[in-house]
N, C-alpha and C positions, 0 to 999 in steps of 0.2 A: 503286603502287596495288595495294591487296589487296581484290579483288571490289568490294565498293560502298564502298570507303573511300579519300578522296581527300586530298590536303594533304601536309605533309611533317613528317618526325620522323627524328631521328638513331636508329642502331641500338639504342641503350638502351631505347627505347620500342617495340620490335617486339611484344612482348607486348600492348600496349595497342592497337596497331593490329589484332592479330589478335582480342583481345576485342572490340572495337568491331565488326569483320567479321562474328565469330559472332554476335553479339548481334542484328546487322542480319538476318543470314540467318535466325535461330531465331525471329524476330519479338518478342524481349525488348526490342528497341528498332524503332523506325520510322525516326527520325531524330535525329541527336546530334552534337554537336561536342564536342572535348577538346583543351585547349591547355595547355601548360607553358611558362613563363616562367622562365629562371634566369640571373640576373645580367643581366637586360635583354635577353636575347636568347630569342626564341620557338623553342625547342629542339623543340617538337612543335605542329603545328596542324593537326588530324586532323576530317574530318567526313565523315558518309556517311548513306545511307537516304534518305528521303523526306520532303517537307514536308507531306504530307497523309495522311490516314487511308486514302484509296483506293489510296496508293502509285502516283500518277501522276506527281506533281511532284518530281524529284530535290532533295535538300538540296544546295544549291550553297555556294560561298565566301561569297556574301553574305547567306545566309538568316539571318534573326533570330527569335527566338522569345520570347514572353512567358515569364519566368523567375521568376515568383511571388516568394518572399520573399529569394531572391538578391538581387533589387532593395534589400533593406534595407542591404546591403552599401555599395551606392553613395550611398545617402541618408545613412548614418552618415559616410562619408567628407566628403560637402557640409558637414555640421557641422563637422567636425573641422577642415576648412580655414578656417572662420570662427574656430574657437579659435585656429588657428596665427596668424591675421592680428590677434589680440588683439581680435576684434570681439566674442566669446563666450566665456564662462566655464562650464565644465560644472559646477562647483560653486556657481554662483549659482541663484537659485529660478528656474524658467521664467517666473514672473510679472514677473521684471525686464524681460523682453523682450517678453512678451503679458500684459498685465496682467489681462486677463479670466480667465486661467487660473487666478488665486487663488481664484474661487469655490469655495463648497462644501467647504472644508478642504484645498485643494490649495496654500495660500500658501507652503509649505515644500517642497514638489516641485521638485528640482533638474533641471537639464538632464541632468546623468548618468543620473536615474532614468528619464527617457524614452528614454534611449539603452540602458539596460542592462534594460529591461522590469520595472523595479522601481517603476514610480509609482503603481501601482494602477488605472491607467486603461488597461486592456488591451482594451477594445471600446467599442462605443456601448450605453447602454441602450435596450433595445427598447420599442417597435418600430423597426426600422432595417434598411433593405434595401442591398442592394449599389448600386441606382441612387442612394440617398440619398449613398452616399460620392462620386459624381460632382460633386455640388455642394459645393464647396469652402466658401464661407461658412455654408452650413448645418452641414456635418459638423464644421468647427473651432469654430463657435460652441457645437454640443451638447457637445463634448468639453470647452471651457471650462468649461461649466455644470454638468457632472455630478461627483458624489461619487467618490473612490476607493473600489474595491471591498475594498482591504485597506490594511494601513498602510503607506505609502510607504516605500520603502527596506529593509523588512524581508524580502522574498522575491521573487524573480522571477515573473513572470506573462506568458508570452508576448504581446507587442503584435501579434497576428496580421495584422490588416487596417489598423490605425490608426497604426502607428508612422510612417508617411509622412506622416500628417497632422500628427501632434504634432511631429515634427522639422521637417516641411516649414513650417509656421507660425512656427516660430522663424526657420528660414532666411529666410523672406519679411519678416518684421519686421525683421530684423538687416541683410540685403542690399538689401531692396527688390526682390528678384526671386522669382517663383514657383520652387518646388523643380525644376520640370521645365526652366525656363529657367536656372536655375542651373548644373544639371547639363549642359546643353547647352552654354552659353557658357564656363563655368569648368572644366570637366572633359572632356567628349567632344570639344569642337571643338579645344581646345590639344593634346590627346594624339592626335588623329586617330583616336579610337575610334568603333565603329560601336554606339552605344548611346544609348539616349533614354528618358526615363519617358513611357511611352505610345509610340505610333506615328505619324508624319504621315501624311496620305492618300498621299502620293506613294510611302510605303514599304508600303502594304498588300499588294502584289503579291509581296513576299518575306518575308511573316510566315508561318512554319508553322503550321500547325492544331495547336492543344492537342488530344490524344487522351486523355480522362479515364481514371483508373482503374475498375477493375470493384468494388473495395472501399475503403471509407474506414478511416482508422486508428482511428476511433472510431465506436461506433453512438450518433449524437446523441442519440437518446431516452433512452439509458442513464445520460447525464450527470447528476452530482450537481444536483438542482434548487437553483437560487440560487447556485451555486459561481461563482468566476471562470471555470472551465473552460465550464462551460453558457454563462454570460453572454457569453464572448468568441467561442464559436463560434455563438451565434444572433445576435451583434450585429457584423457580419450573417452569417447563414449562407452558407458559401461554396458557389459553384457553379463546378465548372471550366469549363463551357462559356460563363460569361461572358466569359472571355478570348478567346473567339473573334467576339465582337461589335465593332462599329465603337465604339459608346458607350464600352466599356472601353478601347479603344485610345486615345480621343481624352482619357481622363481624366487627372488628376495624382493617381496612386496610388503613393507613394514606398514602400509597403510590399510592394506586389505587383504592379505593371504595368510594371517595366522591360523592355525589349526590347533584345535583343544576341544575341550568341553567346560560345562560350567564348573565342575570340581576344580579342574586344573587351572581356570580363570580366577576363581575365588582364592585358591591357594596362593597363586603369584601376587594377585593385587591386595591381598590382605596386608601385605608389607607397607601399605600406606595406612591401613586402619589400625594396624597394630604398633605404630611409633617406627617401623623401620626394619624390624627384625622378625623372622618368622622361624620358629624353633631352632633359636641360637643363629641362622643365617642372617646376618645383618646386609641389608641392601641399602638403606637409607638412614640417615639421622634426623632427628625432629626439625631442625633448622632446614633442612633440604623439603622435608614436606611442607613446611609452612611457604616455601616458594609457591606450591601448587595453588593455594588459596589467595595468591596476590592477582587481583582482577585486572585483566589486561585488555578486554573488550566488554561491552554490555550495549546491546542493540541489535537492530534487524542484521543478521548475517548477509553479506552480500552475494553469497553463492546459494545458501538454503532458503533464504528468503523468510526465515523464522527468528523470532526473538530468542539470543542466545546470550550468554555469559560465558566468558573463558578466562581461566586461570591458566597457568604456565603449565600446559601438557595435558590438560582436562577440562571438560565441561562443569561450570558451576550451577546450580540449582535454578531452574527457571520456569516458575510454575505454569506460565502459558505455554510451553512447549512440552514439558513432561512431568504432568499434574501429580503423578503417583509419587514423586520425590518429595518428601516433607521439607519445610522452611524450618530445619531443627539443628542449628548449629554447623559446624564444617563438614560439606559432604561434596565430594566430585565424583563424576561419572562419566561415561560415554557408551554410545551402541554401536551398532551395525547395520547395513543394510538389510532389510527384511524384518528388523524386530530385535535381534539379540542385545543384551544390555548387561553392563556391570558396574555396580555402585560401591563407592567407599565412603564409610561414615566413621571416621576416626574417633569422634565424641563418643561412640556407642561400642567401639571396637568390631563395627559390623561391616561385613563385605557380603554383596547380594550378586549372583551370577545367574544368568538365563542364556542359554544358546539353543539353537535350533536348526533344521534343515529347510523347512517350509517357509519362505519369505511372505511375510503379510504384503496385502495389496496396499498400495498409496502410502507406504512409511516413508518418513524423513529421517527422524531420529530416534524415536520409539514407536512401539504399536499398541494397540489396545490390549492386545493379547500380553505383552509384556507388562504394561500397566496394571493389569489385573493380578498377575502374579506378585508384584512388588507391593502392591496395596495390601494384599493377603499376608505377605511377610511382614509388614510393619505392623499389621492388625494383631498378628501373633506375638509380636514382641511388645505390644502397647502394656 
């Protein structure tokens, strides 16, 4: 144990432990967890700090936290599992499985487009509120009815808040299970992973409080009127404090309200790094994993305004945007608002996860804090 850091890690990750301890001491972090899975062994599982803004409740081994868009990595995994079973085809139109989605010029939008943020449907037409997202029937019906905001398949525009509704409705139509039910019964329970879309009432006592940033990455009032960027960020306008409400925790928001910690995320996403099977539980096969690395978009994202590369379901390394991820074979990743991050590196059997409750200022995709941990982990493995 180093100061306020608990858990285990072998000597290669002493620097990671020290960084976490210093960040908690200095106030850069309030509470956080970092995990590294290598060839199916959890070689680092560290946590520390506090689960509340008042620093009265220690972050413990079973603390879970809303991880914002890192949730999307599990939602994409759910869809890929159906692909692996032969029940879903990423090259088929979404309307094959969800006929209503063909409305308003979307009949040719393919499943891969909603999984790679290239569908043209990156948010909801306004007026639309966070509370509207909680109504599954209303929110998915509105997405099915609206027209794309750019020509599908031609560019990425980050599906910030609605990716879980788009993919989740396809999962529901194909499997007969809601997204949160599919994730619980087909992913979390078989793997013994402490993760859920939303959070059950019995877990409220161990959910860490989200501590908002002081400054946004964008001044929303300056976004180009009528642009996909403006439409997405106002449809709906994000509010970090919403994650601390019970209504948020009870909702099925596969883009933004997954609850877990670094260990549980590393456990789940190691399926990609380990060839599809974790401790005998098969989620994917090699051919399905190969789909992830088929580049779907490469350029400045129409919503985030940063250079991004997208595979099917996951981001692919882009040094200008996330400098800590090496250009070293097949790697996929994504992160969450405020700085959380999950990286899958199949060529090395490596999965890296970082989850926290204090959101870093001005973050778009990763944060300086996340990048220091990731760099230290790779340095330890060099």
